[in-house]
C-alpha angles and dihedrals in degrees: 000000000000124000126184133193096183142329129298097231133022093228096041089228127115116262112241127202116246115241133211131235094210115126126262093023095105095125092056094044092047088055090050091054093044092049092050092052091046093053092056108065092189092056136245133246124230091252091052091047090054091049094046099046102033090235120138120260090247093052091049090048093051093047096046090049089056092047090050091048091050091050092237093117133028139191107258106182144296131298122202119209093190096259133055131004116340112255123239112239123218127208138177119266100226096202093050091093138006139197133203123223129193124188117198106202124169090241104035140009114219128191125190140176115211134185128229091282093051094253113150110239098172135010144166135182132198132182111263108253116241123225102065099255091156097178092053093046091049089050090052091049091053090049090053091052092051091046097054092045090053093044094049094053090225116157106252088216089065095054110103096199149289126287122199125201119195137167114269147293097065135158098223094181093054094035094238134145104220112210102294110206096240096041111071115199096027097106110149093336116174094227096155094056094042093053093043092052093045096046101033091231124121106248143197133190133213140159116285094238090051091049090050093054090049088054092052091053093045102045112341140082097305105050091126097046125093094185118046146142124217117199112202119202116185133111083330131004141233145149131259113207135204124181121180091348092305122115111231112225103160130220095306098025092256103109114140100050106140101201115202091009089059093051092046091049099048120121090238093055094050093050093046090052088051092052092045092052092046094244089119125038126243089262087075095060106136117246097153140002093268089057090052093053091050091051092048091053090053091046089054091049091052093048091049088051092056103263103158097205093050090048090049091056091053092043092054089049090053092051092051091049093045093053092048094046094047091051093049093044090052093047093050098033094226127176098204134048118189126188127198149129136114095291093043094064090059094052104024100115094046095044095047091052087065103031101046094058090046090057091044092052096045108113091207102044094053098030097110107005141019119264123216118216116195144156116242117269091210098075129223093322094065093123092052090049086047092054089056090044089057088065094045091047095050095044100041113018123094104261113196091204089067088071091065115105115237 
């Protein structure tokens, strides 16, 4: 279900970064051009690229020639403006490069291979083993990566790298998972380096909610928004944040933890409430994340069938999330709020019926601009797609920090 209380941009057109004509900044400018082409699925001409990015015609010509030579872009047809010679359009070649994404969730481990546009070309999921044998689990994750690459037929030389999304807290700089609450045995585990060594791919690691918001910017419901909030609802919950087209990670890379809201919104908490109220039987008592998912599915079934107590549990969850999202949206002044995650898909319709009106009524959220409220278009594997999108974003997006002199 998708619900909207306005548009994401007054012009309806994607916002494109401005480039620079200063010398020895080709890498940055090339990313600016590539990003501009990628954000326009119908293609852009060289003249339009120069107008959109602020780069000179000669700079655009040189960069597009390189992209064509590398096979990353291609000429896709002609566009007539009504006068003069028709302009040649350029578009991205999706199969020119790939990225792998792995999402470590307490309930399920998901691995995907995506192309340059973020489209999933191969995927597999397995239940997360219990017991905390981290080395064995990491070995299985590496095997899944190798398997989907082999099954897809993708050229390994075209794979840019491996992105890993994990529950917080993480140490992204060191590549460590740092004792996530629902993953016993994962205290300061060097997951990034273990997977990189085992697969042969360069790797990076980030929080799952951060990965999810990167996915939404790259290929999801918020590709045209520069200021957005992603609320992730899975085994746990959290918020991914973007302000002025920059992902907010915080000092330690753990921005987006939602404290008491996260604990009160966890799958385990909802199922335990159902058991306590007698909505769910004792057989749904939570002993591991897989149990919690099974109990939540039953809770959703009961609510859909008209069970008032089950519906009340979900409504109270919606109110908690709505209050937290309205506060965060006001604080950050965002124009887009996206919801997703494995739990979200089970409850989306019921939750949005409560949350969307809360956002619409908020005197602060809508004070100076409309705010769009949507469900992710990337499905329950948004964090895995996000993990792969981390690689695409780092390798191909215009990164202002690259302009800093060493």
